C-alpha positions in Angstrom: 280.3 173.7 91.3 278.6 175.0 94.4 275.6 176.5 92.7 272.9 174.1 94.1 271.3 173.9 97.5 269.1 171.2 98.9 268.8 167.4 98.6 265.1 166.8 97.7 264.1 170.4 97.1 267.0 171.4 94.9 267.7 174.9 93.7 270.4 175.7 91.1 270.9 179.3 90.3 272.7 180.8 87.3 273.6 184.2 85.8 275.7 187.2 86.5 275.0 190.7 87.6 275.6 192.3 84.2 274.7 189.3 82.0 271.4 189.1 80.0 269.5 187.5 82.8 269.7 185.6 86.1 267.6 182.6 87.1 267.3 179.3 88.7 265.9 175.8 88.3 263.8 174.4 91.2 263.8 170.6 91.2 261.8 168.5 93.6 258.7 170.7 94.1 255.8 168.3 94.7 253.1 168.2 92.0 249.7 169.8 92.6 250.8 173.2 94.1 248.9 176.1 92.6 251.5 178.5 91.3 251.6 181.7 89.2 254.2 184.2 88.4 252.4 186.7 90.7 253.1 184.4 93.7 256.8 184.8 93.1 256.6 188.4 92.0 255.3 189.6 95.3 258.4 188.4 97.0 260.8 189.7 94.3 259.2 193.2 94.6 260.2 193.3 98.3 263.9 192.7 97.4 264.2 194.5 94.1 266.5 197.6 93.9 265.5 201.2 93.2 262.3 201.2 95.3 263.4 203.9 97.8 266.0 206.5 98.5 267.7 204.3 101.1 268.8 201.5 98.7 270.8 201.3 95.4 269.2 203.3 92.5 269.8 200.5 90.0 266.3 200.0 88.7 265.4 196.4 87.8 261.8 195.4 87.4 262.7 191.8 88.3 259.8 190.4 86.3 260.0 186.7 86.7 259.1 184.3 84.0 258.1 180.7 84.7 259.5 178.6 81.8 258.6 175.1 82.8 257.1 172.8 85.5 253.5 174.1 85.3 250.4 172.8 83.7 247.0 174.4 84.0 248.3 176.6 86.9 249.7 173.7 89.0 253.2 172.3 89.5 253.7 169.0 87.7 256.6 167.6 89.7 259.0 168.5 86.8 261.8 171.1 87.2 260.5 174.7 87.5 262.7 177.0 85.5 262.6 180.7 86.5 264.1 183.6 84.5 264.7 187.2 85.6 266.0 189.5 82.8 268.7 192.1 83.7 267.4 195.5 82.4 269.4 198.2 84.0 273.0 197.1 84.2 275.8 199.7 83.5 279.0 197.9 82.7 280.8 201.2 82.0 280.7 201.9 85.7 283.3 199.2 86.2 285.6 199.9 83.2 288.1 201.9 85.3 288.6 199.1 87.8 288.5 196.0 85.6 292.1 195.2 86.2 292.3 196.1 89.9 291.0 194.3 93.0 288.4 196.1 95.1 289.2 195.7 98.8 286.5 193.7 100.6 285.2 192.1 97.4 285.6 188.7 95.8 287.7 190.2 92.9 291.0 188.8 94.3 289.7 185.4 95.4 287.8 184.8 92.1 290.9 185.7 90.1 293.1 183.4 92.2 290.6 180.5 91.9 289.7 180.8 88.2 292.6 182.8 86.7 290.0 185.3 85.4 287.0 187.2 86.7 283.8 189.0 85.6 284.5 192.5 86.8 281.1 193.8 85.8 279.4 194.4 89.1 281.2 191.5 90.7 279.7 189.0 88.2 278.6 185.8 90.0 279.6 187.2 93.4 277.2 190.1 93.1 274.2 190.3 95.4 272.1 190.6 92.2 272.2 186.8 92.3 270.1 186.7 95.5 267.0 187.6 93.4 267.0 183.9 92.2 267.0 182.7 95.8 264.0 184.9 96.6 262.2 183.5 93.6 262.8 179.9 94.6 262.1 180.8 98.2 258.7 182.1 97.2 257.7 178.7 96.0 258.9 177.0 99.2 257.1 179.6 101.4 253.9 179.0 99.5 254.1 175.3 99.8 255.0 175.3 103.5 252.1 177.7 104.3 249.5 175.8 102.3 250.7 172.4 103.5 251.3 173.1 107.2 250.7 176.9 107.9 254.4 177.3 108.4 255.3 181.0 108.1 258.8 182.5 107.7 259.4 186.2 108.3 262.3 188.5 109.1 263.1 192.0 110.1 266.0 194.5 110.5 267.0 194.4 114.1 270.0 196.7 114.1 271.7 199.0 111.7 275.0 200.3 113.0 274.4 201.5 116.5 270.7 201.9 116.0 268.9 198.9 117.6 265.2 198.4 117.7 263.3 198.6 121.0 261.5 195.3 121.5 258.9 197.0 123.6 257.8 198.9 120.4 258.0 195.8 118.2 255.3 195.4 115.6 255.3 192.8 112.8 252.8 195.0 111.0 255.4 197.8 110.7 258.0 195.6 108.9 256.5 196.0 105.4 255.4 199.6 105.9 258.9 201.1 105.7 261.9 200.7 103.4 264.1 199.3 106.2 261.9 196.3 107.1 262.1 197.7 110.6 259.5 196.6 113.2 260.1 199.7 115.4 258.6 202.8 113.8 260.4 205.1 116.3 263.8 204.2 114.8 262.9 205.0 111.1 264.0 208.7 111.4 267.3 207.8 112.9 268.0 205.2 110.2 267.1 207.6 107.4 269.5 210.2 108.9 272.3 207.7 109.1 271.8 206.6 105.5 272.0 210.2 104.3 275.1 210.9 106.4 276.8 207.8 105.0 275.8 208.6 101.5 277.3 212.1 101.7 280.5 210.8 103.2 280.7 207.9 100.7 280.8 205.3 103.4 278.5 202.3 104.4 277.3 200.4 107.5 276.5 196.9 108.6 273.3 195.4 109.9 271.7 192.6 111.9 268.6 190.7 110.7 266.4 188.4 112.7 264.5 185.5 111.1 261.6 183.6 112.6 259.8 180.4 111.4 256.6 179.5 113.1 254.5 176.3 113.1 257.5 174.2 112.2 256.6 170.7 113.5 258.9 168.7 115.8 261.2 166.2 114.1 262.8 168.1 111.1 266.5 167.6 110.9 268.8 164.7 110.1 271.6 163.7 112.5 274.4 164.2 112.5 275.9 166.2 109.6 272.5 167.3 108.2 271.2 168.9 111.3 268.6 171.5 110.7 270.6 174.2 112.4 273.7 173.2 110.5 271.9 173.5 107.2 270.3 176.8 108.2 273.8 178.2 109.2 275.2 177.2 105.8 272.3 178.6 103.9 272.3 181.9 105.7 276.1 182.2 105.6 275.9 181.8 101.8 274.1 185.2 101.5 276.4 187.9 100.3 278.1 190.0 103.0 276.9 187.7 105.9 279.8 187.2 108.4 278.0 185.7 111.3 275.0 183.4 112.0 273.3 182.7 115.3 270.6 180.2 116.2 268.6 181.0 119.3 270.6 182.9 121.8 273.7 182.5 119.7 276.8 184.1 121.2 274.9 185.2 124.2 275.3 181.6 125.5 278.9 182.4 126.3 277.9 184.3 129.5 274.9 182.2 130.4 274.8 179.4 133.0 273.4 176.0 132.1 270.6 176.5 134.5 269.6 179.7 132.6 270.2 178.4 129.0 268.4 175.1 129.1 264.8 175.1 128.0 262.8 173.5 130.8 259.7 171.5 129.9 256.3 171.0 131.4 253.2 169.0 130.3 252.1 172.2 128.5 255.4 172.6 126.6 258.7 174.5 126.8 259.1 177.3 129.3 261.7 179.2 127.1 263.3 179.1 123.7 267.0 179.7 124.2 267.8 176.9 121.7 266.0 178.7 118.9 263.6 175.9 118.3 266.2 173.3 117.5 267.8 170.7 119.9 270.4 168.2 118.7 269.9 169.4 115.2 266.1 168.6 115.2 263.2 171.0 115.4 261.3 171.1 118.7 258.0 172.6 117.3 258.9 176.0 118.9 259.6 179.0 116.7 262.9 178.7 114.9 264.9 181.8 115.6 268.0 182.8 113.7 270.0 186.0 113.3 272.6 187.1 110.7 275.2 189.8 110.8 276.0 191.6 107.5 279.2 193.5 106.9 279.3 197.1 105.6 279.3 197.2 101.8 282.8 197.5 100.3 281.7 199.5 97.2 282.2 202.9 98.6 283.7 206.2 97.3 286.4 206.5 100.0 289.8 205.8 98.4 291.5 202.5 99.5 294.9 200.9 98.9 295.0 197.8 96.8 296.8 196.0 94.0 296.1 195.3 90.3 296.3 192.0 88.5 300.0 192.4 88.0 300.6 192.9 91.7 301.3 196.6 91.4 299.9 199.0 94.1 296.9 201.1 93.2 294.3 203.4 94.8 290.7 202.3 94.3 287.6 204.4 94.4 284.4 202.6 93.6 281.7 204.6 91.8 278.3 203.5 90.5 275.0 202.6 92.2 275.4 200.7 95.5 273.6 200.0 98.7 274.8 202.1 101.7 273.5 199.2 103.9 273.2 195.8 102.2 271.3 194.5 105.2 268.1 196.3 104.2 267.4 194.4 101.1 268.8 191.2 102.6 265.6 190.7 104.7 263.6 188.9 102.1 266.7 187.0 101.0 267.1 185.7 104.6 263.5 184.6 104.6 264.0 182.8 101.3 267.1 180.8 102.5 265.3 179.7 105.7 262.3 178.6 103.6 264.5 176.6 101.2 266.1 174.7 104.1 262.8 174.1 106.0 261.2 172.9 102.7 264.0 170.5 102.0 263.8 169.0 105.5 260.0 168.9 105.3 260.3 166.7 102.2 263.0 164.5 103.9 260.5 163.8 106.7 257.1 163.7 104.9 258.0 162.7 101.3 257.2 164.0 97.9 253.4 163.7 97.9 251.1 166.5 99.1 248.4 165.7 101.6 250.2 162.9 103.4 
């Protein structure tokens, strides 16, 4: 239950953090799309752990295998099965906490729901699962770009108190540093913060901004399948996300109606406070969304909790964990937006390419 997203472009993910593999099945991809494992790998390489000193040192190659849905290098319209082996899991890191609930994790809620839980790295609740979303999102991104030149990109806008300076913003910088940060002047501060937190055993939250360009007007289905509603659900489903904004988001609280409304002329809109969506339907402007990610709960600082018998315990989480989960969430956020836009694209234009 709850492992599938989409109506026409459906993605079902499977696997656990410390199982043999993770993967997904992508159903509904139109036939005729040129696709290779390398198209997916380039996105997975942006998300995979162990690439720099600022993220977890769990080292996974995340080598994707396409098991079905292709013939002679093109999609057939059949389900596309993707498999990503787990190669560097260390179950022993969790043996000492297998009967206790880690504060801030899904341990307690999974146990209450199912009467059991996979304690190995959080099992199904682990951010390891997001690799499958990135893999599926790579297919959606490729289709959307080839079909309509739709691009979807994201960046780290804030980490703790360190916020980027929009006057120094550069998309070119995003993939040139391990933070996915568009402001090169903030890299040194972010590195210093990561090192400080690593020494103290603590963690920090982050904000990510996502932008989708060239999305045509008309995507979105009133009233419960609004484009912004589906985006909010998809983005909120990412591990550690505690807030989603579309357009100006919570800034609208202090705005006047005369300020917030996006006036129109014969040449188009004069502003984009709505984030490219009005009444749940795309306007043809850039779709703008933001997510807030909480600090990671897997930290070395002792915390009070209880065990499965309800007895009080002190918990210290060891192992390899991200100091800021928001860093590697950038390609995940892109993927989730791509999946939603792809689904709504097919709802509007159908299942055949070139229409």
